[in-house]
N, C-alpha and C positions, 0 to 999 in steps of 0.2 A: 410425325413419327420419324425418328432417326434410324436409318437402315445401316446395319452392320455388314461387314464383308460376308459373302457366301450366304446371305439370307435372301428370302424371297417374300413376296407379298401376294396374298390371295385376294382377288377382287370378287366380292360376293354381292355387289349391288344388282338388283333386279330391275328390268325394264318394266315400267308400269303402264297399264293400258289406259291412255289418256284420251284417245281420240273419239270424236263423234264422226269425223270425216277426215280422210287423208286426201290432201289436195296437192296439185302441182307436181306429180311424180315425173321426174326427168329421166329420159331413156339413156342413161349412162351405165356402163357395165358395172362399175363399182357400187352403184346404188340400186342395182336390180334386186338384190337382197337388202332389205331396208336397214337393219341394225343388228349389232352383235349383242348377245348376252353371254356371259361366262357362267358355265354350270359348275357349281362347287360340289366336289364329291362329298357324299354323306359318310357318316361313320364316326370314329373316335377323334380325339384331339389331333391336330396336325403334327407332323414330325418337327423336330427341332430346327430343320432347315427352312421352315416356313413360318410366317407370321399371319395368324388368322385375323381376318377382318370380319366382324359379326354380320350376319344377315340383317338386312333392313326391310325385307319384305317376305311374306309367306305366300305370295300369290303363285299359282301354278305356272310352270313354264309352258310356252307354246311349242308345237312341233317344229323341228329345226332341220335345216339343210346342213351340209358339212363342208368346211373349207380347211385348208392347211394353214396352221399357225407356225410359230417359230419352233425349232427343235423337232420338226416333223410330227408334231402332235396335232390332233384334230380338235378344232375349236368350233362348237356348234354355233350356227347363225340362226337367229329367230326374227321373224317379221313382226315388228311392233311399231305402230305410230307413237309419237311422243306426247302430243297434247291436242286438246280441242282447239279448233280455229274459230275466231270470231269474224275475221275479215277475209276478203279474197284479194290475193296479190298476183302479180305477174311473175311466174317462176323463171321466165326467160329474160328478165330485165337486165341481168348480167350473166355472162358466160365465163366461167373460169378456165384457165389453161390446164393442160393435163398435169403439169408439175404441181401447181397449187392445189388442184383437186386431190391429188395423191397425198399431199401434205396434210390437208384437212382430214382426209380419210384416216391417216395414221393417228390422229388425235381422237377421232370418233370411234375407231376400232383398234384399241391398243393391242399390240402383240402380247401373247401369253404362251406359257408352256404348261400344257394340261390344265388350262384355266387359271394359271398362277402367273402373276407378273413378277419376274425376277428383278433383282436390283439393276441389272443391265438394261432390262426393258423399261423400267421406270426412268432411268437416266435417258434412254432413247426418246421416250415420250416427252420428257422435259426439254430435251434438245430440239425436238420437232416444234414444240410450242415456241421456243425462242426464235427459231427460224421463221415461223409464221409471223411473229412480231416484226422481225427484221425485214420481212418482205414488204411491209408497209401497205400502201394502198393497192399494190399489185395483187395482194391476196384477197381483197374485198369481194371480187366477183365469185371466187370459189366459196368464200364464207357465205355469201348471199345464197348461192346455189344449194349449199348444205342446209341452211336454215329453212329453205322452202320445202325440204323433204319432210319436215314435221316429224323427225325421229330423234331419239335420244338414247343414251346409255347412262343409267344411274350408277354412279360410283359407290354410293353408300357412304355412311359416316366415316368408316375407316379409309375408304378411297379418297374422300375429301381431305382427310388429315395428311395423306401421303402426297396426293397429286395437287392439292390445293383447291379443288373444285368438287362440287356435289355431283356433277354430271358432265357429259361431253358438251352439251349445248351451253352450259354455264361457262365452261372453259373457252369455247369459241366466241361466245358473246363478249366475254371479258377481253379477249384478244382484239376483237373488233373495236371495243371502246378504247383500248390502249393505242391502237393504230390511229384512231381519230380522223378528223377531216370531214368534209362535206358528205362524201360517199358513205362513210361509216355512220354518220348521224342519220342519213336517209335510210340506211339498212336497219338501224336500230329502231327508228321511228316506224318503219313498215312492220317490224316484228312486234312492236308494242300494239299496233292496230290489229294485228292478226291473231296473236297468241291468246289463249284463255287459260293458261296454266298460272295460278296465282303467284307462285314463286318466281316465275319468269317475268310476269308483268311488273312485279316490284323490282326485280333485279335490273331489268332494262330501263325502267323509269329512273332509278337512281343513277345509272350510267349516263343517261341523257342529261340529267341534272348536273352531273360533274362536267360534262362536255359543254353544255350551253345552259348555265344557271338561269332558272326562271322561265325558260322558253317552252318547256314541254310539260309543265305541271298540270295544265288543264287537260291535255291529252292523257296524262297518267291517271288523273281522277276519273275521266270518262271511261278509260279501260277498266279501272277498278270497279266502277259502278256496273258496267256491262257484265264483267266476269262474276261479280257477286250475285247479280240477278240470275245468271246461268246456274250458279251453285245452289241458290235458293230453290230453283226449279228442279233440282236433282240431276243436272246434266254434267256434273264434273266428277262423277264416280267417287264421291267421298273425299275429294282433295281438301287439304288443310287450307282454309281461306285466310289464315292469320296475316300473310303478307299484304293482302288487300287492305286490312284494317291499319296496318303499318303505314301504307300510303295515305290513307285518310288522315291519320294523325300527323304525318309529316307535311303534307301539302294542303291540308283541309282548311275550309273556311266555314262560314255560317251555313252555307248550302249543304255541306257535308253532314251537319248535325241531323238534318232530316233523313239523309241516306242511312246514317248509323242507327238512328232511332227506329227506322223501319226494319232493322235486322235484329233488334233486341230479342224478339220472341224465338228466334232460331239460334243466335249466337250471343247469349246474354253477357258472358264474361268478356268475350272479344269486344263487344260493343261498349261495355263499361270502360274497359281499358283504353279504347280509342277516344271515347268522349273525355276521359280525364286528361288525355295528353294533347288534345287539340290546341293549336296556338291561341294565346290570349285568353285562355280559360273559357273558350266558346262552348265547350260541352258540359261545364259544371252545372248550369241550370237544369239540364236534362238529368244529370245524376241526382240532383236534389229531388226532382219530380219522381224519379224511380224509387227513391227512399220513402218519400212521403205519401205516394199514391197508394192508399190502402185498398182501393177498389180494383186494382189490376189483378191482384191475386197471384202475381208471378214472384214467388219467393226466391227463385234462383236469381232473377234480375235484381231484386232488392238486395240480396246478399252481395252480389257483384258490385252494385253501386255503393253499398256501405263500405266495402273494402277500399274502393277507389277514392271515396270522399275522405276516408281516414288517411290514405296515402298522400293526397295532394293538399291536405288541410294546412300544412305549413307553407305552401306555395301560393294558395288561392284564398283570398280574404272571404270570398263568397262561400267556399267549402268550409272554411273555419267557422264562419258565423252560423252556417246551417247546422253543423254538428253541435255547437254549443246550444243553439236554440232548441233543437229537438231533444237534447239531453235535459235542458232546463224544464221543458214541458212534459218530461217523463215519457217520451215517445219511444225511447230505446229500452229494450228488455236486457236482462243480464246476458242472454244469448247473443244479442246484437253486439254488446261490448266484447264478448269473447271472440266474436268474428273479427272485430276491428282491432283487437289488442296487438296482434303481430305487426299490423301496418302502422299502428301508433308507435311501436317500438323500432320502426325503421325498415320493416320488410317492404319490398316492392313486387308487384306482379308484372310479368312480362311474357310475351309469346315464346313458346318453344321453337316455333318455326320462324326464324329470323332470316331476312333476305340477304344481308351482306355481312355485317360484323357479328362476332360472338360476344353477346353482352354479359355472359357469365364466366368468362375465361378466368377471372381472378377470384371467383367465389369458392370458398371452402365447400367441398361436396357434402360435408356434414350439415351445412346450413341451407342446402338446396332442397327445396320441396317441389316435386313434380305432380301435376294434376292432369288427368285425362278424362274428359266427359265423352264417352263413346257415342251417345245418341246424337250429338251435334259435332263430333270430332273436334272438340276444342281442347287444346293442349297448352298449358302455361306453367311457368315456373313461379315460385315465390322465393325470394332471396333477399338478404340484407345488403343492398347495393348502396354503398356510400353512407350507411346509416350512422356511422360512429365518428364523423368529423365533428370537431368541437361545436361548431355553429349549429349543425343539424341536431346534435344531442341537446343543446340548449333550447332550440325551438320546439323539439318534440317533448321535452320535459315540461316546458311551459304549457303546451297544449294539454298534456295529461293532467297537470295541476288544475287547469281551468275546468276540465271535465269533472275532476274529483270535487271541485268546489260547488258544483251544481247538482250533485247526486248524493243521496244518503243510503241507497240500497246496498246492502252488504255484499251481495254477489257481484254487483257492478263494480264496486270499489275494489274488490279482490282482483277482478280482471284488469282494471287500470293499474293497480299496484304491481301486478305481475308484468305488465308491459313496461312499467318504469324500471323494475328490477332487470329485465332482459336488456333494456336500453343501456343501463348502467354497466352491465357485464360486458356488453359489446364495446363500449367506450373504453373500459379497462383493458380488454384484450388488444385493441388497436394501440393504445398507449404503451403497452408492454412490448410491442414488437420492435 
């Protein structure tokens, strides 16, 4: 978000109750009260001098103590741990200096005026972040000390757009990765072993992969397995586990197929998406089984598998053959083809909760479909990502023609022809730009 002169930004991200246990509390004055949350005044639309950042949580705020913020305004402080812990670490392994501790604190507890970050305060936060980076390895003890407090401030989607990070911990973890070096890697590795926040597990795993490619993949997969197991047991308070499935599909192997298959009954769409994206097509046989297994009775899993088989059929020969064979045998209903039609026309399914990059930044909002399954807290997008390149259009047209050649059902042919029309329209739109 570009900030104009004399404008200010309201931070409305709420701190979420992640913890099963708060460990390693260090007796330092600035961490006696664990974390800040900014209370957003209720009422009508903000004045013209403020830019509203929408609420990202409807959870009730906890009782707060009071401290003085900038401009002599009172900023409530709320005690909230940030995330569940899986491992035990030594909180006194590093001890930060007073100066670096205050620097980290300024990032974890941004200054506000009446719960609003002004343009000057945003600039101050960004300057503090740069100073932290410039401090290099000297800042790592203070960063380590902060991370062991197991606390966070969620900036919300608007705050992420302005400050560049979804939360204080994400910002500080990224600073740690940018500083680099052995101590940074050790601190990130320790965090990976201890945290059970799915978003943080994936974020730290990706940073370690950037710093030392290939050396931490097994640790990342182990962390994902353990965290997913905690979520399946109901110990993560409804957290979105999509980033864990992202890790499976990024670093996964044949062993991960078993892990993902075990999660189908609870997270059917996430599991199907991950299986479809495993390296070397390792998950495609499982997708075929999900489609053809009539005895399972899991219609949601079958629907998810149908979508993903159609999505990857131009990339996987096994998926391609399975679709044609099932169509030739008359195993697909007209409803099945209606489900697959958007994917045959180039739509792709992807997680709403992504750990690093924004995969839909260039997608026209009109073409973006969002789905949320509340019972399992699955959230995913469907969007035409790269569907209209000439080669992909040719491949998908060829697939649709093959499917048309093996079916005579009128309703089925109508769905396939609609997919063909949509694909052609998308191709024309891109060519006209």
